[in-house]
C-alpha positions as CSV (number, residue, x, y, z in Angstrom):
1,M,79.5,96.6,107.2
2,K,82.9,95.2,106.6
3,T,86.0,97.3,106.2
4,A,89.3,96.4,104.3
5,F,92.5,98.2,104.9
6,L,94.7,98.2,101.7
7,F,98.5,99.2,101.7
8,S,100.5,101.2,99.2
9,G,103.0,99.4,96.7
10,Q,106.1,100.5,95.4
11,G,106.2,103.6,93.2
12,A,104.0,105.5,95.7
13,Q,107.1,107.1,97.6
14,Y,107.8,110.7,97.7
15,S,110.1,112.9,99.7
16,G,108.4,114.1,102.8
17,M,106.1,111.1,103.1
18,G,104.8,110.7,106.7
19,N,106.7,113.7,108.0
20,E,103.6,115.5,109.3
21,L,102.4,112.6,111.3
22,Y,105.9,111.9,112.4
23,Q,106.0,115.4,113.9
24,Q,102.3,115.0,115.6
25,E,102.1,111.2,116.6
26,K,104.4,109.5,119.1
27,I,103.8,106.0,117.5
28,V,104.9,107.1,114.1
29,K,108.3,108.4,115.4
30,E,108.6,105.2,117.4
31,T,108.1,103.0,114.1
32,F,110.5,105.3,112.3
33,E,113.2,104.6,115.1
34,E,112.6,100.9,115.1
35,A,113.2,100.6,111.3
36,S,116.2,102.7,111.6
37,D,117.7,100.8,114.7
38,L,117.1,97.4,112.6
39,L,118.3,98.6,109.3
40,G,121.2,100.6,110.4
41,F,120.4,103.8,108.5
42,S,118.2,106.6,109.2
43,M,114.6,106.2,108.1
44,E,114.0,109.7,108.9
45,D,116.6,111.1,106.6
46,L,115.5,108.4,104.0
47,C,111.9,109.6,103.7
48,F,112.1,113.3,104.7
49,T,115.1,114.7,103.0
50,E,115.7,115.0,99.2
51,N,117.9,112.1,98.1
52,D,118.5,109.8,95.3
53,Q,118.2,106.4,97.5
54,L,114.4,106.7,98.1
55,N,114.0,105.4,94.5
56,E,116.2,102.6,94.8
57,T,114.2,99.5,95.4
58,K,116.1,98.2,98.2
59,Y,115.5,101.6,100.3
60,T,112.2,102.2,98.6
61,Q,110.4,99.0,99.9
62,P,111.3,99.3,103.7
63,A,110.6,103.1,103.4
64,I,107.1,102.5,102.3
65,L,106.4,99.7,104.8
66,T,107.6,102.0,107.6
67,V,105.4,104.5,106.6
68,S,102.4,102.4,105.9
69,T,102.9,100.3,109.4
70,A,103.3,103.8,111.3
71,F,99.8,105.1,109.8
72,L,98.3,101.8,110.8
73,R,99.3,102.0,114.1
74,V,97.9,105.3,114.6
75,L,94.6,103.9,113.3
76,T,94.7,101.0,115.7
77,A,95.6,103.4,118.7
78,N,92.4,105.1,117.8
79,G,90.4,101.9,118.1
80,H,90.1,101.0,114.2
81,Q,90.6,97.4,112.9
82,A,90.1,96.0,109.5
83,D,87.9,93.0,108.9
84,I,90.3,91.8,106.0
85,T,93.2,93.2,104.5
86,A,95.7,93.4,101.2
87,G,98.2,95.3,99.5
88,L,99.5,96.1,96.2
89,S,102.8,94.0,95.6
90,L,105.0,95.3,98.4
91,G,101.7,96.2,100.3
92,E,101.1,92.6,100.9
93,Y,103.9,92.6,103.3
94,T,102.2,95.5,105.3
95,A,99.0,93.4,105.0
96,L,100.6,90.6,106.7
97,V,101.7,93.1,109.4
98,A,98.1,94.2,109.9
99,S,97.1,90.4,110.0
100,G,99.4,89.7,113.0
101,A,101.3,87.2,110.9
102,L,104.5,89.0,110.5
103,T,106.1,91.5,113.1
104,F,107.2,94.7,111.7
105,G,110.6,94.0,112.4
106,D,110.8,91.0,110.6
107,A,108.9,92.7,107.6
108,V,111.3,95.6,107.5
109,Q,114.2,93.7,107.0
110,L,112.5,91.3,105.1
111,V,111.5,93.8,102.4
112,H,115.0,95.4,102.4
113,K,116.6,92.2,101.4
114,R,113.5,91.6,98.8
115,G,114.3,94.8,97.3
116,Q,117.9,94.3,97.0
117,F,117.1,90.8,95.4
118,M,114.8,92.5,93.1
119,S,117.2,95.2,91.6
120,E,119.8,92.6,91.3
121,A,117.9,90.3,89.4
122,A,116.6,93.1,87.2
123,P,118.8,96.0,87.2
124,T,117.6,99.2,86.2
125,G,117.5,99.5,82.4
126,S,117.2,95.6,81.9
127,G,113.6,95.6,80.8
128,K,110.7,97.6,80.2
129,M,107.1,98.1,81.5
130,V,104.0,99.4,79.5
131,A,100.5,100.1,80.8
132,V,98.0,99.0,78.2
133,M,94.8,101.1,78.4
134,N,91.1,100.1,77.6
135,T,92.2,96.7,76.2
136,S,90.7,93.1,76.9
137,A,93.0,90.9,79.2
138,E,92.4,88.3,76.5
139,V,94.1,90.4,73.6
140,I,96.9,91.6,76.1
141,E,97.7,88.1,76.9
142,D,97.4,86.9,73.2
143,C,100.1,89.6,71.9
144,C,102.2,88.9,75.0
145,N,102.3,85.1,73.9
146,Q,103.0,86.2,70.1
147,A,105.8,88.7,71.2
148,S,107.5,86.1,73.5
149,V,109.5,84.4,70.8
150,L,111.7,87.5,71.0
151,G,112.1,87.0,74.8
152,I,110.2,87.3,78.1
153,V,106.9,89.6,78.0
154,S,103.8,88.9,80.1
155,P,101.2,90.9,82.0
156,A,102.9,91.9,85.6
157,N,99.6,93.9,87.0
158,Y,95.9,93.5,86.5
159,N,95.2,96.9,87.8
160,T,91.7,97.7,86.7
161,P,89.6,96.3,83.9
162,Q,91.0,99.4,81.8
163,Q,94.5,99.1,82.9
164,I,97.0,96.1,82.6
165,V,100.7,96.5,82.9
166,I,102.9,94.3,81.0
167,G,106.6,93.9,81.2
168,G,109.8,92.0,80.2
169,E,112.6,92.3,78.2
170,A,112.6,95.5,76.0
171,P,112.5,93.7,72.5
172,A,109.8,91.4,73.3
173,V,107.8,94.2,75.1
174,E,108.2,96.2,72.2
175,K,107.1,93.6,69.9
176,A,103.9,93.1,72.2
177,V,103.3,97.0,71.8
178,E,103.5,96.8,68.0
179,L,100.9,93.7,68.0
180,L,98.5,95.8,70.4
181,Q,98.7,98.8,68.4
182,A,97.5,96.6,65.2
183,A,95.0,95.0,67.3
184,G,93.4,98.5,67.8
185,T,94.9,99.5,71.4
186,K,95.2,103.4,71.1
187,R,96.9,104.3,74.8
188,L,100.1,102.6,75.7
189,I,101.8,104.4,78.2
190,P,105.8,103.3,79.0
191,L,106.2,103.6,82.6
192,N,109.5,104.9,84.5
193,V,110.0,101.8,86.7
194,S,113.3,100.7,88.0
195,G,112.9,97.1,86.6
196,P,110.2,94.8,85.1
197,F,108.8,93.4,88.3
198,H,106.2,90.5,88.3
199,T,107.5,88.8,85.5
200,A,109.9,85.7,84.8
201,L,112.9,87.9,84.9
202,L,112.4,88.0,88.6
203,E,113.1,84.3,88.9
204,P,116.7,84.7,90.5
205,A,115.0,87.1,93.2
206,S,112.2,84.6,94.0
207,R,114.8,81.8,94.7
208,R,116.7,84.1,97.0
209,L,113.7,85.3,98.8
210,H,112.4,81.8,99.3
211,E,115.5,81.0,101.2
212,V,115.0,84.1,103.5
213,L,111.4,83.4,104.0
214,Q,112.2,79.8,105.5
215,T,113.9,81.5,108.3
216,I,111.0,83.6,109.2
217,A,108.4,82.7,112.0
218,F,104.8,83.5,110.6
219,D,102.2,83.7,113.2
220,Q,98.6,82.8,112.9
221,M,96.7,85.4,110.7
222,Q,94.1,87.2,112.9
223,I,92.7,89.1,110.0
224,P,92.5,87.3,106.6
225,V,94.7,88.6,103.7
226,I,94.0,88.7,100.0
227,S,97.1,87.3,98.1
228,N,98.2,89.4,95.0
229,T,99.1,86.1,93.3
230,T,95.7,84.2,93.5
231,A,93.2,87.0,94.5
232,K,91.8,84.9,97.2
233,I,92.3,84.8,100.7
234,M,95.8,83.6,101.5
235,P,95.9,80.3,103.6
236,Q,98.1,80.1,106.4
237,A,100.1,77.1,105.1
238,E,100.9,78.8,101.7
239,I,102.2,82.3,103.0
240,I,106.0,81.4,102.0
241,D,105.0,79.9,98.7
242,L,102.7,82.6,97.8
243,L,105.2,85.4,98.7
244,T,107.9,83.5,96.8
245,K,105.7,83.3,93.6
246,Q,104.3,86.8,94.0
247,V,107.8,88.5,93.3
248,M,107.6,87.0,89.6
249,S,103.9,86.4,89.0
250,P,101.2,89.1,88.1
251,V,99.6,91.2,90.5
252,R,95.8,90.7,90.4
253,F,94.7,94.0,92.0
254,S,91.2,94.2,89.9
255,D,90.3,90.5,91.0
256,S,91.4,91.1,94.6
257,I,88.7,94.0,94.9
258,E,86.1,91.6,93.3
259,T,87.0,89.1,96.0
260,L,86.6,91.6,98.7
261,K,83.1,92.6,97.4
262,E,82.3,88.9,97.6
263,L,83.3,88.7,101.0
264,G,81.0,91.4,102.1
265,V,83.4,94.4,102.1
266,S,81.8,97.9,101.3
267,R,84.6,100.4,102.9
268,I,88.1,100.5,102.0
269,V,90.7,102.3,103.6
270,E,94.0,102.8,101.5
271,I,97.0,103.4,104.1
272,G,100.4,104.6,102.9
273,P,101.8,107.3,100.7
274,G,99.9,108.5,97.8
275,K,96.3,107.6,96.5
276,T,97.1,105.1,93.6
277,L,94.7,102.3,95.1
278,S,92.0,104.7,95.8
279,G,92.2,105.8,92.2
280,F,92.2,102.2,90.9
281,I,89.0,101.2,93.2
282,K,87.1,104.3,91.6
283,K,87.9,102.6,88.2
284,I,87.0,98.9,89.4
285,D,83.8,99.8,91.3
286,R,82.6,103.2,92.3
287,S,80.1,102.0,94.7
288,L,82.7,101.1,97.4
289,A,83.3,103.6,99.9
290,T,86.8,104.7,100.1
291,S,89.0,106.8,102.5
292,R,92.9,107.0,102.9
293,V,95.4,107.8,105.5
294,E,98.6,109.8,104.4
295,D,98.7,112.9,106.6
296,S,96.9,114.6,109.5
297,K,93.9,115.8,107.1
298,T,93.2,112.3,105.7
299,L,93.9,110.7,109.0
300,A,91.0,112.8,110.8
301,E,88.7,112.1,107.7
302,T,89.6,108.3,107.9
303,I,88.7,108.3,111.7
304,S,85.3,110.0,111.1
305,F,84.6,107.6,107.9
306,L,85.4,104.6,110.3
307,S,83.3,105.9,113.3
């Protein structure tokens, strides 16, 4: 029976995330302290106190990565390992930490820069993202293609067969929404996000990220990682190229789960704040057994689930 660990993406953050296990588990506290020392600001204050910074991309990304890595370390200390790993967008970096390819220290500094590059490439209010419900990928892609005469618009997240998020420049996204409604789409949900990530608007961030990635020493992966961009196992030689593309390419989460199934995975543990990924998995295939780690209760349930 194969087990996959999946890691939370941006949007899962909330004030107080990680606090309970921080109080209880020495390794969680040490992970937070390591992040604070490397980044030059208090990760505890960022995650545990009410503040506006937690929702700023350049702070959100290292915060979620720190919380997710801390929870991973607790599971590992309890003797639990994954056979394969993946993450949603930002979560791919925690997956690379879990695989042994990336040290936590490198990863937390890298995603701090990634978040800064992303927010500078697509400042808040520069575009729109809309979740399109119960519409085929072909129809959505066709409507985006037609609307792209007005600017950049494309699928950004293939979350489940029933939910695909589109993003891009506001006029083009609005035109795509009109076309989708005309094609029969009933539910379209505007998303409250900081920018239209995973679209061509992020190309400047992709270029800057590529330069920084060239300076990182990636170790040999000990556990396979499924790439968001290809929904296939990430080849060691392509880590930099795939992470460069990932920031401006659609996230193929639904296809990634299908790949995990093909590889024999029957148990999935979501690690990090929230339960977004567990919700997606139930909509993709209810036969997959899921658990998650977010606090002491879910940690105990997951240790029992994996035993």
